[in-house]
VOBA-1610 file (N, C-alpha, C; in pm, whole numbers, padded with zeros to 5 digits, always signed):
BEGIN
Met+10393+11060+09137Met+10405+11146+09255Met+10411+11058+09379Lys+10522+11064+09452Lys+10543+10978+09567Lys+10468+11031+09689Ser+10391+10943+09752Ser+10312+10982+09869Ser+10399+10997+09993Pro+10374+11100+10073Pro+10446+11111+10201Pro+10411+11001+10299Leu+10299+10930+10274Leu+10258+10824+10366Leu+10342+10698+10349Leu+10430+10697+10249Leu+10525+10587+10239Leu+10625+10588+10355Ser+10626+10695+10432Ser+10712+10702+10551Ser+10646+10640+10673Leu+10519+10597+10664Leu+10452+10535+10778Leu+10519+10401+10810Pro+10515+10359+10937Pro+10578+10232+10975Pro+10525+10115+10894Gly+10616+10033+10844Gly+10579+09912+10771Gly+10542+09930+10626Ala+10541+10054+10576Ala+10496+10079+10439Ala+10587+10011+10338Val+10525+09937+10247Val+10596+09872+10137Val+10543+09932+10008Pro+10626+09994+09926Pro+10577+10064+09807Pro+10512+09969+09706Ala+10405+10017+09644Ala+10343+09945+09534Ala+10429+09961+09409Glu+10411+09871+09315Glu+10485+09875+09191Glu+10389+09886+09073Gly+10446+09909+08957Gly+10366+09912+08835Gly+10272+10030+08831Ala+10147+10005+08794Ala+10049+10112+08775Ala+10025+10192+08901Asp+10041+10130+09018Asp+10012+10198+09144Asp+10137+10246+09216Glu+10244+10260+09143Glu+10366+10313+09201Glu+10341+10451+09263Gly+10401+10476+09377Gly+10387+10606+09443Gly+10311+10602+09573Val+10236+10492+09596Val+10165+10474+09723Val+10202+10337+09780Ala+10150+10305+09898Ala+10187+10181+09965Ala+10104+10064+09914Ala+10172+09952+09887Ala+10100+09827+09859Ala+10038+09772+09986His+10112+09783+10094His+10059+09742+10225His+10149+09802+10333Tyr+10104+09788+10458Tyr+10178+09842+10572Tyr+10220+09730+10668Gly+10243+09613+10611Gly+10299+09505+10691Gly+10206+09392+10724Asp+10074+09410+10707Asp+09980+09304+10742Asp+09860+09312+10649Leu+09870+09246+10536Leu+09769+09256+10431Leu+09630+09218+10480Phe+09616+09106+10549Phe+09484+09060+10589Phe+09424+09148+10700Arg+09508+09195+10791Arg+09456+09288+10893Arg+09402+09413+10826Glu+09473+09462+10727Glu+09428+09583+10657Glu+09297+09558+10583Gln+09284+09440+10522Gln+09158+09406+10454Gln+09042+09400+10553Arg+09067+09332+10665Arg+08959+09319+10764Arg+08917+09455+10818Ala+09013+09545+10837Ala+08978+09679+10884Ala+08889+09749+10784Leu+08925+09745+10656Leu+08843+09811+10554Leu+08705+09748+10546Ala+08700+09615+10548Ala+08571+09547+10540Ala+08482+09582+10658Gly+08543+09614+10772Gly+08466+09653+10890Gly+08440+09801+10901Gly+08480+09879+10799Gly+08451+10022+10798Gly+08553+10107+10870Ala+08673+10053+10893Ala+08776+10128+10966Ala+08892+10163+10873Gly+08962+10269+10908Gly+09083+10307+10837Gly+09057+10383+10709Phe+09161+10392+10626Phe+09154+10466+10501Phe+09257+10408+10405Val+09242+10443+10277Val+09338+10401+10174Val+09393+10525+10106Asp+09524+10529+10096Asp+09592+10638+10027Asp+09587+10611+09876Leu+09507+10690+09804Leu+09498+10681+09658Leu+09556+10807+09594Ser+09657+10863+09659Ser+09707+10993+09614Ser+09787+10985+09485Asn+09808+10865+09433Asn+09872+10854+09302Asn+09773+10872+09187Arg+09645+10876+09216Arg+09545+10892+09111Arg+09541+11036+09061Gly+09507+11050+08934Gly+09495+11183+08876Gly+09367+11251+08919Val+09373+11382+08937Val+09256+11464+08973Val+09237+11572+08867Val+09119+11574+08809Val+09086+11669+08702Val+08958+11742+08742Thr+08956+11874+08720Thr+08834+11952+08745Thr+08789+12021+08618Val+08658+12043+08610Val+08598+12120+08501Val+08509+12226+08564Thr+08534+12350+08532Thr+08453+12462+08581Thr+08390+12534+08463Gly+08299+12626+08496Gly+08229+12702+08392Gly+08084+12663+08385Glu+08000+12756+08343Glu+07856+12732+08346Glu+07809+12626+08248Asp+07889+12592+08147Asp+07850+12489+08051Asp+07907+12352+08085Arg+07970+12336+08201Arg+08050+12217+08227Arg+07968+12087+08215Leu+07849+12083+08275Leu+07772+11958+08275Leu+07713+11929+08137Ser+07660+12029+08072Ser+07605+12006+07938Ser+07714+11967+07840Trp+07834+12024+07857Trp+07946+11991+07770Trp+07995+11849+07797Leu+08015+11813+07923Leu+08058+11677+07956Leu+07956+11574+07910His+07829+11612+07914His+07723+11521+07871His+07743+11478+07726Leu+07798+11565+07644Leu+07820+11535+07503Leu+07937+11439+07481Leu+08028+11432+07577Leu+08153+11358+07560Leu+08154+11224+07632Leu+08079+11214+07741Leu+08085+11097+07828Leu+07974+10998+07797Thr+07994+10875+07843Thr+07892+10772+07825Thr+07778+10784+07926Gln+07795+10866+08029Gln+07697+10879+08135Gln+07610+11003+08115His+07488+10998+08167His+07395+11112+08162His+07431+11206+08277Val+07493+11321+08244Val+07539+11413+08348Val+07487+11555+08330Ser+07405+11580+08230Ser+07362+11717+08204Ser+07282+11775+08320Glu+07215+11689+08396Glu+07136+11734+08510Glu+07184+11667+08639Leu+07312+11639+08645Leu+07367+11571+08762Leu+07351+11657+08887Pro+07279+11609+08987Pro+07262+11689+09109Pro+07394+11710+09182Ala+07405+11820+09250Ala+07526+11847+09329Ala+07546+11737+09433His+07670+11693+09446His+07716+11597+09547His+07674+11453+09518Arg+07614+11426+09402Arg+07579+11288+09368Arg+07692+11227+09287Ala+07746+11115+09334Ala+07856+11049+09265Ala+07806+10973+09144Thr+07889+10968+09042Thr+07863+10883+08927Thr+07996+10845+08865Glu+07992+10759+08766Glu+08112+10725+08691Glu+08078+10723+08544Ala+08180+10743+08462Ala+08158+10755+08318Ala+08282+10711+08244Leu+08263+10682+08115Leu+08373+10641+08028Leu+08385+10738+07912Ile+08502+10740+07854Ile+08523+10800+07723Ile+08567+10687+07631Leu+08498+10675+07517Leu+08523+10567+07423Leu+08592+10619+07298Ser+08655+10528+07227Ser+08707+10560+07095Ser+08591+10562+06996Ala+08621+10601+06874Ala+08518+10601+06770Ala+08463+10462+06744His+08541+10359+06777His+08496+10220+06757His+08434+10162+06884Gly+08418+10242+06987Gly+08352+10196+07108Gly+08443+10132+07210His+08574+10138+07190His+08667+10081+07286His+08693+10180+07399Ile+08712+10129+07520Ile+08726+10214+07639Ile+08863+10280+07640Glu+08865+10413+07652Glu+08990+10488+07659Glu+09014+10549+07797His+08908+10597+07863His+08922+10660+07994His+08804+10620+08082Ala+08830+10613+08212Ala+08725+10593+08312Ala+08735+10706+08413Leu+08623+10776+08436Leu+08620+10891+08525Leu+08525+10863+08640Tyr+08567+10897+08760Tyr+08486+10882+08881Tyr+08451+11023+08928Leu+08325+11062+08912Leu+08282+11201+08912Leu+08196+11239+09030Val+08203+11369+09062Val+08106+11434+09150Val+08111+11583+09119Asp+07996+11648+09127Asp+07990+11792+09105Asp+07951+11858+09237Asp+08022+11965+09275Asp+07994+12030+09403Asp+07903+12151+09391Gly+07847+12171+09273Gly+07759+12285+09249Gly+07823+12393+09165Thr+07955+12399+09167Thr+08029+12497+09086Thr+08140+12434+09004Thr+08185+12314+09046Thr+08297+12247+08982Thr+08268+12098+08973Thr+08300+12039+08859Thr+08294+11893+08845Thr+08432+11836+08872Trp+08439+11745+08967Trp+08563+11680+09008Trp+08565+11537+08956Ala+08682+11492+08912Ala+08697+11354+08868Ala+08832+11302+08912His+08834+11178+08958His+08964+11113+08973His+08973+11001+08871Val+09094+10979+08823Val+09118+10887+08712Val+09242+10803+08743Glu+09267+10705+08660Glu+09381+10617+08681Glu+09513+10696+08683Pro+09609+10650+08763Pro+09738+10720+08769Pro+09799+10741+08631Arg+09847+10863+08610Arg+09920+10900+08489Arg+09835+10896+08362Thr+09703+10897+08375Thr+09617+10907+08257Thr+09557+11046+08242Gln+09577+11134+08341Gln+09510+11263+08338Gln+09559+11352+08224Glu+09686+11342+08187Glu+09736+11428+08081Glu+09669+11396+07948Ala+09658+11268+07915Ala+09592+11230+07790Ala+09444+11267+07795Leu+09381+11250+07910Leu+09240+11288+07924Leu+09222+11437+07902Ile+09305+11518+07966Ile+09293+11663+07953Ile+09319+11707+07809Ala+09415+11645+07743Ala+09442+11678+07603Ala+09319+11655+07517Tyr+09250+11544+07542Tyr+09127+11517+07466Tyr+09019+11619+07499Leu+08999+11645+07628Leu+08895+11741+07667Leu+08924+11879+07610Glu+09048+11921+07614Glu+09083+12053+07559Glu+09053+12060+07410Ser+09073+11949+07340Ser+09048+11949+07195Ser+08900+11958+07161Met+08814+11935+07262Met+08669+11934+07237Met+08598+12054+07298Lys+08671+12156+07341Lys+08608+12270+07408Lys+08526+12356+07311Phe+08578+12383+07193Phe+08512+12466+07094Phe+08466+12598+07158Phe+08336+12627+07148Phe+08285+12755+07199Phe+08225+12743+07338Tyr+08237+12627+07402Tyr+08173+12607+07532Tyr+08249+12681+07641Arg+08173+12732+07738Arg+08230+12809+07849Arg+08272+12713+07960Val+08390+12654+07941Val+08442+12557+08036Val+08593+12577+08050Glu+08644+12538+08166Glu+08787+12537+08191Glu+08823+12402+08252Val+08923+12338+08195Val+08969+12207+08241Val+09105+12225+08309Ala+09124+12160+08423Ala+09249+12177+08496Ala+09296+12045+08556Asp+09427+12026+08555Asp+09490+11915+08624Asp+09519+11959+08768Arg+09450+11899+08865Arg+09465+11939+09005Arg+09540+11833+09086Thr+09607+11741+09016Thr+09674+11631+09085Thr+09780+11681+09182Gly+09849+11789+09147Gly+09951+11841+09236Gly+09897+11907+09360Glu+09768+11942+09358Glu+09707+12012+09471Glu+09622+11923+09560Phe+09563+11817+09501Phe+09466+11735+09574Phe+09503+11587+09565Ala+09484+11519+09677Ala+09509+11376+09687Ala+09377+11304+09714Val+09356+11192+09647Val+09236+11112+09671Val+09262+11019+09790Val+09170+11021+09886Val+09174+10933+10002Val+09042+10858+10008His+09048+10727+10025His+08927+10645+10028His+08894+10604+10171Leu+08769+10630+10211Leu+08715+10581+10338Leu+08617+10469+10307Pro+08630+10353+10370Pro+08545+10239+10334Pro+08400+10259+10377Ala+08311+10182+10318Ala+08170+10184+10356Ala+08157+10155+10505Gly+08075+10234+10572Gly+08057+10217+10716Gly+08150+10300+10800Ser+08244+10369+10738Ser+08339+10451+10814Ser+08267+10567+10881Ile+08306+10595+11005Ile+08250+10710+11077Ile+08355+10820+11092Ala+08462+10808+11013Ala+08567+10910+11019Ala+08512+11045+10976Glu+08554+11149+11043Glu+08510+11283+11008Glu+08582+11331+10883Val+08509+11411+10805Val+08566+11469+10683Val+08589+11617+10709Pro+08708+11666+10683Pro+08735+11808+10707Pro+08638+11898+10631Ala+08608+12012+10688Ala+08518+12108+10624Ala+08573+12149+10488Asp+08482+12169+10394Asp+08514+12218+10259Asp+08585+12116+10172Val+08599+11991+10217Val+08658+11887+10133Val+08548+11825+10046Val+08573+11816+09917Val+08476+11756+09826Val+08475+11605+09847Val+08356+11548+09856Val+08340+11406+09886Val+08259+11340+09774Arg+08305+11226+09733Arg+08233+11143+09636Arg+08189+11017+09709Glu+08057+11008+09740Glu+08006+10898+09823Glu+07936+10794+09738Thr+07976+10666+09756Thr+07918+10555+09682Thr+07884+10443+09780Ala+07828+10335+09727Ala+07796+10219+09810Ala+07922+10154+09866Tyr+08037+10179+09805Tyr+08162+10116+09848Tyr+08243+10203+09941Gly+08197+10325+09967Gly+08270+10414+10056Gly+08274+10555+10002Arg+08358+10637+10064Arg+08370+10778+10026Arg+08511+10807+09975Asp+08516+10878+09862Asp+08643+10926+09809Asp+08654+11074+09841Leu+08759+11111+09911Leu+08781+11250+09948Leu+08883+11312+09854Phe+08854+11434+09805Phe+08951+11513+09731Phe+09018+11605+09832Leu+09118+11552+09899Leu+09180+11618+10013Leu+09297+11704+09965Pro+09306+11828+10014Pro+09426+11907+09981Pro+09552+11827+10013Arg+09642+11817+09916Arg+09759+11731+09931Arg+09843+11770+10053Ala+09845+11898+10085Ala+09924+11944+10200Ala+09868+11891+10332Glu+09742+11845+10333Glu+09680+11795+10457Glu+09684+11643+10468Leu+09746+11576+10372Leu+09742+11430+10369Leu+09804+11368+10493Glu+09920+11414+10534Glu+09987+11355+10649Glu+09910+11379+10778Ser+09859+11500+10796Ser+09785+11529+10919Ser+09655+11451+10923Tyr+09591+11431+10807Tyr+09468+11352+10804Tyr+09499+11208+10841Ala+09608+11154+10790Ala+09645+11016+10822Ala+09672+10998+10971Asp+09730+11098+11035Asp+09761+11088+11177Asp+09635+11067+11262Gly+09523+11126+11218Gly+09403+11118+11300Gly+09298+11021+11254Asn+09324+10947+11143Asn+09218+10864+11087Asn+09266+10725+11047Gly+09370+10676+11113Gly+09420+10543+11083Gly+09328+10433+11131Pro+09364+10309+11107Pro+09490+10266+11047Pro+09490+10279+10895Ala+09608+10298+10840Ala+09621+10302+10695Ala+09615+10161+10638Ala+09549+10148+10524Ala+09545+10021+10451Ala+09605+10044+10312Gly+09675+09946+10264Gly+09743+09961+10136Gly+09657+09925+10017Leu+09716+09944+09898Leu+09646+09917+09772Leu+09606+09771+09758Leu+09686+09679+09812Leu+09652+09538+09798Leu+09521+09505+09871Ala+09499+09566+09986Ala+09374+09545+10058Ala+09257+09605+09981Tyr+09276+09725+09930Tyr+09172+09792+09851Tyr+09138+09710+09727Glu+09241+09658+09658Glu+09219+09579+09538Glu+09149+09447+09569Ala+09179+09386+09682Ala+09113+09262+09718Ala+08962+09282+09732Leu+08923+09393+09793Leu+08779+09420+09807Leu+08718+09459+09673Arg+08794+09526+09589Arg+08744+09558+09454Arg+08714+09431+09376Val+08806+09336+09379Val+08785+09211+09308Val+08667+09134+09367Glu+08657+09132+09500Glu+08543+09066+09565Glu+08411+09120+09514His+08405+09251+09490His+08281+09313+09446His+08268+09321+09294His+08359+09254+09223His+08350+09241+09076His+08357+09376+09006Arg+08433+09469+09060Arg+08439+09603+09002Arg+08558+09614+08906Pro+08532+09640+08779Pro+08641+09649+08681Pro+08723+09777+08699Arg+08845+09772+08649Arg+08935+09886+08658Arg+09006+09905+08524Leu+09008+10028+08478Leu+09076+10061+08353Leu+09223+10023+08361Gly+09273+09958+08255Gly+09412+09918+08252Gly+09439+09785+08318Phe+09343+09733+08391Phe+09353+09602+08453Phe+09255+09507+08383Glu+09126+09537+08390Glu+09026+09456+08321Glu+09010+09498+08174Thr+09079+09600+08130Thr+09065+09645+07992Thr+09194+09622+07913Asp+09177+09605+07783Asp+09288+09612+07689Asp+09247+09705+07575His+09320+09703+07466His+09297+09801+07359His+09164+09781+07287Arg+09097+09667+07309Arg+08972+09642+07236Arg+08851+09617+07327Thr+08864+09648+07454Thr+08753+09625+07548Thr+08639+09722+07522Ile+08517+09668+07522Ile+08397+09750+07512Ile+08320+09739+07644Pro+08235+09838+07675Pro+08172+09842+07808Pro+08090+09719+07844His+08021+09659+07747His+07936+09544+07777His+08015+09427+07836Glu+08140+09413+07797Glu+08219+09299+07842Glu+08245+09301+07991Leu+08244+09421+08050Leu+08281+09437+08191Leu+08163+09466+08283Gly+08043+09471+08227Gly+07927+09503+08310Gly+07918+09649+08345Trp+07976+09737+08263Trp+07975+09880+08289Trp+07848+09948+08235Ile+07760+09871+08173Ile+07634+09927+08127Ile+07548+09959+08250Gly+07497+10080+08257Gly+07418+10122+08371Gly+07500+10203+08469Ser+07603+10144+08525Ser+07682+10216+08624Ser+07766+10326+08561Ala+07816+10301+08440Ala+07901+10401+08374Ala+07852+10438+08235Val+07758+10362+08180Val+07706+10388+08045Val+07555+10398+08053His+07503+10514+08011His+07359+10538+08008His+07308+10507+07868Leu+07205+10424+07859Leu+07158+10378+07728Leu+07052+10467+07665Glu+07011+10572+07735Glu+06903+10655+07680Glu+06942+10801+07672Lys+07070+10829+07652Lys+07115+10967+07640Lys+07151+10996+07495Gly+07189+11120+07469Gly+07222+11163+07334Gly+07354+11106+07285Cys+07394+11152+07169Cys+07511+11098+07101Cys+07641+11127+07177Tyr+07734+11036+07165Tyr+07871+11053+07214Tyr+07959+10961+07130Arg+08087+10986+07131Arg+08178+10906+07050Arg+08174+10760+07095Gly+08156+10670+07001Gly+08150+10528+07031Gly+08011+10476+07060Gln+07911+10563+07058Gln+07775+10521+07093Gln+07721+10416+06996Glu+07761+10423+06871Glu+07709+10328+06773Glu+07742+10185+06811Thr+07863+10163+06860Thr+07901+10028+06903Thr+07820+09984+07023Val+07803+10074+07120Val+07725+10042+07239Val+07582+10004+07200Ala+07520+10083+07114Ala+07381+10057+07074Ala+07370+09928+06994Arg+07466+09904+06906Arg+07461+09782+06822Arg+07471+09657+06907Val+07564+09656+07002Val+07579+09538+07088Val+07457+09522+07177Gln+07405+09632+07228Gln+07289+09626+07317Gln+07165+09574+07246Asn+07146+09616+07121Asn+07021+09586+07051Asn+07028+09467+06958Leu+07147+09434+06908Leu+07155+09335+06802Leu+07244+09215+06832Gly+07322+09221+06936Gly+07417+09112+06957Gly+07462+09097+07099Lys+07575+09033+07115Lys+07637+09009+07244Lys+07784+09047+07235Pro+07845+09087+07347Pro+07988+09118+07343Pro+08069+08992+07319Pro+08186+09004+07257Pro+08267+08885+07228Pro+08330+08821+07351Arg+08344+08898+07459Arg+08404+08846+07581Arg+08317+08884+07701Arg+08343+08822+07815Arg+08267+08854+07935Arg+08359+08845+08057Leu+08332+08931+08155Leu+08407+08931+08280Leu+08358+08818+08368Val+08452+08745+08429Val+08418+08639+08524Val+08498+08659+08652Phe+08445+08601+08758Phe+08512+08598+08888Phe+08566+08458+08909Leu+08691+08448+08951Leu+08754+08317+08965Leu+08792+08289+09110His+08764+08166+09153His+08821+08111+09276His+08941+08028+09235Leu+09058+08066+09283Leu+09182+08001+09244Leu+09223+07893+09344Asp+09296+07796+09297Asp+09347+07689+09382Asp+09433+07748+09493Gly+09391+07728+09617Gly+09459+07788+09731Gly+09589+07722+09768Ser+09621+07607+09707Ser+09746+07539+09741Ser+09866+07596+09666Glu+09838+07682+09566Glu+09947+07741+09489Glu+10013+07854+09568Val+10144+07863+09562Val+10218+07965+09635Val+10205+08100+09566His+10209+08101+09435His+10210+08225+09359His+10075+08248+09290Leu+10034+08374+09287Leu+09914+08411+09213Leu+09948+08426+09065Pro+09858+08385+08976Pro+09881+08409+08833Pro+09874+08558+08804Pro+09977+08616+08745Pro+09976+08761+08721Pro+09881+08799+08608Arg+09857+08929+08597Arg+09774+08979+08488Arg+09830+08933+08354Gly+09740+08888+08268Gly+09780+08841+08136Gly+09799+08691+08127Thr+09796+08622+08243Thr+09810+08476+08240Thr+09698+08415+08158Glu+09733+08329+08064Glu+09634+08272+07974Glu+09546+08171+08048Leu+09418+08173+08012Leu+09322+08078+08066Leu+09288+07974+07960Arg+09273+07849+08005Arg+09232+07740+07917Arg+09128+07655+07988Leu+09053+07579+07911Leu+08962+07483+07971Leu+09044+07372+08035Ala+09012+07337+08160Ala+09088+07235+08230Ala+09087+07102+08155Asp+08975+07069+08094Asp+08964+06942+08024Asp+09051+06934+07899Asp+09095+07050+07848Asp+09178+07050+07727Asp+09326+07035+07756Gly+09365+07044+07882Gly+09504+07028+07917Gly+09589+07149+07884Pro+09719+07141+07912Pro+09807+07258+07895Pro+09824+07302+07751Asp+09790+07216+07656Asp+09804+07253+07515Asp+09672+07297+07452Gly+09572+07316+07536Gly+09443+07359+07484Gly+09446+07503+07436Arg+09343+07541+07364Arg+09338+07677+07310Arg+09312+07779+07420Lys+09365+07898+07402Lys+09342+08007+07496Lys+09198+08054+07485Ile+09131+08065+07601Ile+08992+08111+07601Ile+08974+08241+07682Gly+09085+08297+07730Gly+09077+08422+07805Gly+09207+08448+07878Phe+09203+08548+07968Phe+09323+08580+08045Phe+09284+08642+08179Val+09371+08624+08276Val+09353+08684+08408Val+09377+08834+08398Thr+09291+08913+08463Thr+09307+09058+08461Thr+09358+09112+08594Thr+09309+09060+08706Thr+09356+09097+08840Thr+09347+08975+08929Ser+09454+08945+09003Ser+09449+08836+09100Ser+09496+08889+09236Val+09429+08844+09342Val+09455+08895+09477Val+09436+08783+09579Arg+09486+08808+09700Arg+09457+08719+09813Arg+09358+08788+09905His+09246+08724+09927His+09138+08782+10007His+09139+08720+10147His+09106+08802+10247His+09117+08756+10385His+09017+08646+10420Glu+08908+08633+10345Glu+08809+08527+10370Glu+08799+08428+10254Leu+08806+08478+10132Leu+08782+08394+10014Leu+08908+08325+09964Gly+09024+08363+10015Gly+09148+08305+09966Gly+09190+08370+09834Pro+09266+08299+09751Pro+09308+08357+09623Pro+09192+08365+09524Ile+09169+08484+09473Ile+09059+08509+09380Ile+09111+08597+09267Ala+09031+08607+09162Ala+09074+08687+09047Ala+08954+08731+08966Leu+08976+08832+08883Leu+08886+08865+08774Leu+08955+08826+08645Ala+08875+08793+08544Ala+08932+08751+08416Ala+08833+08782+08305Leu+08885+08794+08185Leu+08803+08805+08064Leu+08811+08673+07989Val+08695+08619+07955Val+08691+08495+07878Val+08600+08514+07757Lys+08614+08426+07661Lys+08527+08430+07544Lys+08383+08403+07587Arg+08292+08469+07518Arg+08150+08462+07559Arg+08096+08320+07560Asn+08143+08234+07469Asn+08085+08100+07456Asn+08148+07997+07549Val+08237+08038+07640Val+08292+07944+07738Val+08179+07896+07828Pro+08159+07763+07843Pro+08051+07714+07930Pro+08061+07770+08072Leu+07947+07805+08129Leu+07945+07871+08260Leu+07999+07782+08371Asp+07987+07651+08356Asp+08030+07561+08462Asp+08162+07493+08432Ala+08231+07539+08328Ala+08355+07473+08288Ala+08468+07508+08383Pro+08539+07409+08440Pro+08659+07440+08519Pro+08770+07489+08428Leu+08847+07586+08477Leu+08951+07650+08398Leu+09086+07629+08464Val+09192+07659+08390Val+09325+07666+08447Val+09391+07794+08400Ala+09456+07862+08494Ala+09536+07981+08464Ala+09681+07938+08470Asp+09739+07911+08353Asp+09869+07845+08345Asp+09854+07707+08408Thr+09906+07687+08530Thr+09888+07557+08597Thr+09794+07565+08718Thr+09736+07683+08742Thr+09651+07702+08860Thr+09506+07675+08826Ala+09444+07582+08899Ala+09302+07551+08877Ala+09216+07670+08917Ala+09107+07692+08842Ala+09020+07806+08866Ala+08876+07767+08839Ala+08789+07802+08933Ala+08645+07782+08917Ala+08581+07918+08895Gln+08495+07929+08795Gln+08440+08059+08757Gln+08300+08084+08813Glu+08274+08212+08842Glu+08140+08261+08872Glu+08104+08367+08770Val+07978+08371+08732Val+07934+08465+08629Val+07930+08607+08686Val+07990+08700+08615Val+07974+08844+08643Val+07890+08906+08533Val+07929+08885+08407Val+07855+08933+08292Val+07793+08812+08224Glu+07662+08814+08207Glu+07593+08704+08143Glu+07636+08689+07997Pro+07649+08564+07950Pro+07690+08544+07810Pro+07577+08582+07713
//
């Protein structure tokens, strides 16, 4: 779904997973600095919006999600995952309940598969699941923003800012009064700075929650059964995940950033060394320079210098080995 804000001056469309919104509006670092200072907004209207209504909604979602939501207070934000039977991450949901409806935004173009799964699990529960992407657009206000929120708009407030479920018809008028607009590249740079994983970027077909540090924030360890719980409990109690998320400082003299999937090797092993991981997201940060998130094998030494193809990389621990 193409955003009307792509008509704003300087807008350059994003590609790939974030197609449909602006990558930037002409000045990446200015946009980052504005967000970091609590100004402006980010158009996330390409994200899917799903609602669940009905008196059983929270107790029913509690059975399906990795998070404890059966007693979720109204207006309290949380996040949750849906796992496969083997514990691999399939969906990531960013949730808030307004007292009558549970709202979630999800990765672009994943809502149909999510809804299909939820519909298959309704059974006798009094719930209704709906795709509201055509009606509502997600808009992000950074932490510290003093921008006003229109009356009756559902808000998901976190330490990183507020996500608004804004009626899509009001997107352009809201942008007119709450600029400057910042693009996805600025938003992603701050996400990487804060070591926050993203489905489809930090995940592949075999990622489990422990590898990304999603235990606690998205996975509750003391709730009832859900699909994939056995894997979560086994890794938590008996072992360690096979891989771990790391934060990388990349060589700033390189012109190009290593794209997602770029193989990582130990610098001491040279270009023919064995693969020990891969880059998941790489960005240019207004203060830190080129940085990235990556998945590496658990036994990679914490102080080992790495190379992403030919780009030198120094790692910081995100998930303990």
